[in-house]
C-alpha positions as CSV (number, residue, x, y, z in Angstrom):
1,M,-138.3,25.8,-75.0
2,S,-136.4,26.0,-78.3
3,E,-138.2,27.2,-81.3
4,L,-139.4,24.8,-83.9
5,V,-137.3,24.7,-87.0
6,E,-138.1,23.2,-90.5
7,L,-135.3,21.7,-92.5
8,T,-135.4,20.0,-95.9
9,G,-133.4,16.9,-96.5
10,M,-133.3,13.1,-96.7
11,I,-133.1,10.4,-94.0
12,I,-129.8,8.6,-94.5
13,K,-129.6,6.3,-91.5
14,T,-132.0,4.9,-88.8
15,M,-131.5,3.0,-85.6
16,P,-134.1,1.6,-83.2
17,V,-134.1,3.2,-79.7
18,R,-136.1,1.9,-76.7
19,E,-139.3,0.1,-77.5
20,Y,-141.0,2.4,-80.0
21,D,-138.5,5.2,-80.9
22,K,-135.9,5.8,-83.6
23,R,-132.7,7.7,-83.8
24,L,-132.4,9.2,-87.3
25,V,-129.5,10.8,-89.2
26,I,-131.0,13.3,-91.6
27,L,-128.9,15.1,-94.3
28,T,-130.3,18.6,-94.6
29,G,-129.5,21.3,-97.1
30,E,-129.6,24.0,-94.4
31,A,-127.7,22.4,-91.5
32,G,-125.8,19.5,-93.0
33,K,-126.0,16.2,-91.2
34,I,-128.2,16.2,-88.0
35,T,-129.3,13.6,-85.5
36,A,-132.9,13.5,-84.5
37,F,-135.0,11.3,-82.2
38,A,-138.5,10.3,-83.5
39,R,-140.7,9.4,-80.6
40,G,-143.1,6.6,-81.3
41,A,-141.8,6.1,-84.9
42,R,-141.9,2.3,-84.4
43,R,-145.4,2.3,-82.8
44,M,-148.0,0.7,-85.1
45,G,-150.3,3.5,-86.4
46,G,-148.0,6.3,-85.1
47,K,-147.9,9.4,-87.3
48,L,-144.2,9.1,-87.9
49,M,-144.1,5.3,-88.6
50,G,-144.1,5.4,-92.4
51,T,-142.1,8.6,-92.8
52,T,-138.9,7.9,-90.9
53,E,-137.2,5.4,-93.2
54,P,-134.0,5.7,-95.2
55,F,-134.4,7.5,-98.6
56,C,-137.4,9.6,-97.4
57,F,-137.0,13.1,-98.8
58,G,-139.0,16.1,-97.7
59,S,-139.3,18.6,-94.9
60,F,-138.9,17.9,-91.3
61,K,-140.1,19.9,-88.3
62,L,-137.9,19.6,-85.3
63,F,-137.1,21.0,-81.9
64,P,-133.4,21.6,-81.4
65,G,-131.8,20.1,-78.3
66,K,-128.3,20.3,-76.8
67,D,-127.0,17.3,-78.7
68,A,-129.8,16.3,-81.0
69,Y,-133.1,17.3,-82.4
70,T,-136.6,16.0,-81.7
71,L,-138.7,15.3,-84.7
72,T,-142.3,16.3,-84.4
73,E,-143.7,16.3,-88.0
74,T,-142.7,15.2,-91.5
75,D,-143.9,16.2,-95.0
76,I,-142.3,13.6,-97.3
77,S,-142.4,14.6,-101.0
78,R,-140.6,11.5,-102.2
79,F,-140.2,8.1,-100.6
80,F,-138.2,6.4,-103.4
81,E,-140.2,3.3,-102.6
82,E,-139.2,1.8,-105.9
83,L,-135.8,1.0,-104.4
84,R,-137.4,-1.6,-102.1
85,S,-138.5,-3.8,-104.9
86,D,-135.2,-3.7,-106.9
87,Y,-132.3,-5.4,-105.0
88,D,-129.5,-3.8,-107.2
89,A,-131.0,-0.3,-107.0
90,Y,-131.4,-0.6,-103.2
91,A,-127.8,-1.8,-102.8
92,Y,-126.5,1.1,-104.9
93,G,-128.8,3.6,-103.0
94,S,-127.6,2.3,-99.7
95,Y,-124.0,2.7,-100.8
96,F,-124.7,6.4,-101.8
97,L,-126.2,7.1,-98.4
98,E,-123.1,5.7,-96.7
99,I,-120.8,7.9,-98.8
100,A,-123.0,10.9,-97.9
101,D,-122.8,10.0,-94.3
102,Y,-119.0,9.7,-94.5
103,Y,-118.4,13.0,-96.2
104,T,-121.0,15.4,-94.6
105,R,-120.7,17.2,-91.3
106,E,-123.0,19.1,-88.9
107,N,-123.6,22.8,-89.3
108,M,-122.2,22.7,-92.9
109,E,-124.7,23.3,-95.7
110,A,-125.2,20.2,-97.9
111,Y,-127.4,21.4,-100.8
112,E,-125.1,19.9,-103.4
113,E,-124.8,16.6,-101.6
114,I,-128.6,16.4,-101.2
115,N,-129.1,17.2,-104.9
116,L,-126.6,14.6,-105.9
117,I,-128.3,11.9,-103.9
118,Y,-131.7,12.8,-105.2
119,A,-130.6,12.9,-108.9
120,S,-128.7,9.6,-108.5
121,L,-131.6,7.8,-106.8
122,A,-133.9,9.1,-109.5
123,A,-131.5,7.8,-112.2
124,L,-131.4,4.4,-110.5
125,I,-135.2,3.9,-110.5
126,S,-135.7,5.4,-113.9
127,G,-134.5,2.2,-115.6
128,R,-132.7,4.3,-118.2
129,F,-129.2,4.0,-116.8
130,D,-126.8,1.2,-115.9
131,G,-126.4,1.2,-112.2
132,R,-122.6,0.9,-112.7
133,L,-122.6,4.2,-114.5
134,V,-124.7,5.9,-111.8
135,R,-122.4,4.5,-109.1
136,S,-119.2,5.8,-110.8
137,A,-120.8,9.2,-111.4
138,Y,-121.9,9.4,-107.8
139,E,-118.4,8.4,-106.5
140,I,-116.6,10.9,-108.8
141,R,-119.0,13.8,-108.2
142,S,-118.9,13.2,-104.4
143,L,-115.2,13.7,-104.5
144,V,-115.7,16.9,-106.6
145,I,-118.1,18.3,-104.0
146,A,-115.8,17.4,-101.2
147,G,-112.9,19.1,-102.9
148,E,-110.9,15.9,-103.1
149,Y,-111.1,15.1,-106.8
150,P,-107.5,15.1,-108.1
151,G,-108.3,14.5,-111.8
152,V,-107.8,11.4,-113.8
153,P,-104.8,9.5,-112.5
154,D,-101.7,9.7,-114.8
155,S,-101.5,5.9,-114.8
156,I,-104.9,5.6,-116.5
157,R,-105.2,6.3,-120.3
158,L,-108.7,7.1,-121.5
159,S,-110.3,7.0,-124.9
160,D,-111.8,10.2,-126.1
161,P,-115.4,9.1,-125.3
162,A,-114.4,8.1,-121.8
163,A,-112.6,11.4,-121.2
164,Y,-115.7,13.2,-122.4
165,G,-117.8,11.1,-120.0
166,I,-115.6,11.9,-117.0
167,N,-115.7,15.6,-117.9
168,R,-119.5,15.5,-118.0
169,I,-119.6,13.9,-114.6
170,V,-117.2,16.5,-113.1
171,E,-118.6,19.6,-114.7
172,S,-122.3,19.1,-115.5
173,P,-125.0,20.9,-113.5
174,L,-126.4,18.3,-111.1
175,H,-129.8,18.4,-112.8
176,E,-128.0,17.4,-116.1
177,L,-125.6,14.8,-114.6
178,Y,-127.6,11.8,-115.8
179,S,-128.2,13.0,-119.3
180,F,-125.9,10.7,-121.2
181,R,-125.2,7.0,-121.7
182,V,-122.1,5.2,-122.7
183,S,-121.0,1.9,-124.3
184,E,-119.8,-1.0,-122.2
185,E,-116.2,-0.3,-123.2
186,V,-116.4,3.3,-122.1
187,L,-118.2,2.4,-118.9
188,K,-115.4,0.0,-118.0
189,E,-112.9,2.9,-118.4
190,I,-115.0,5.2,-116.3
191,E,-115.3,2.5,-113.6
192,E,-111.5,2.1,-113.6
193,V,-111.1,5.8,-112.8
194,S,-113.8,5.8,-110.0
195,S,-112.5,2.6,-108.5
196,F,-109.0,3.9,-108.4
197,L,-110.1,7.1,-106.7
198,M,-112.3,5.4,-104.1
199,K,-109.4,3.1,-103.2
200,H,-106.6,5.7,-103.2
201,I,-108.3,8.9,-102.3
202,V,-111.2,7.8,-100.0
203,G,-109.6,4.6,-98.7
204,H,-112.7,3.7,-96.6
205,E,-114.6,0.4,-96.7
206,F,-118.3,0.9,-96.9
207,R,-120.5,-1.9,-95.6
208,S,-123.1,-1.7,-98.4
209,Q,-120.4,-2.3,-101.0
210,K,-120.7,-6.0,-100.1
211,L,-124.3,-5.9,-101.3
212,I,-123.5,-4.7,-104.8
213,C,-123.2,-7.3,-107.5
214,I,-120.1,-6.5,-109.5
């Protein structure tokens, strides 16, 4: 039998399997994106029932298999349950998880991606930041982490405050990423940059984008 491993990360996708089980996609710092089966996670009163939902962050004990892991135990340190009572925050958060799923791979460390998601979700539920700014920051920083950020397009002219904001998003340590706020005019400029990059660099339609109120 394979040895039990413990990984730290966040559940980014779930799917029902059979009558009581779940198939999970967990983004972990140590092993990147992994697939895990949670036996009995949909059974009322089961020990995994409340800890195998999207946004759950913590440590996961698993048995490695040939193509997937089997989840045996969780120790969730943050559920981000506030998202479930705020439609806009939930929509943005779901969008962030989709981007993470799109960009991450198995067997590739994802510490930066995990920290970006965590910081962005915390910013959303704090009530101190416009969700549009968090979204733009997440989009741009995701491209930076993926090595696909090309800089501000030549076709877009930014004011000095907007250029400063973009520079903060690109270069700040992740724990300081959400330490500034901007005016509505500057936010629109930053959104123009992030929207252009998502369209022309990423070029992928994410389902949860339809949930976001623009």
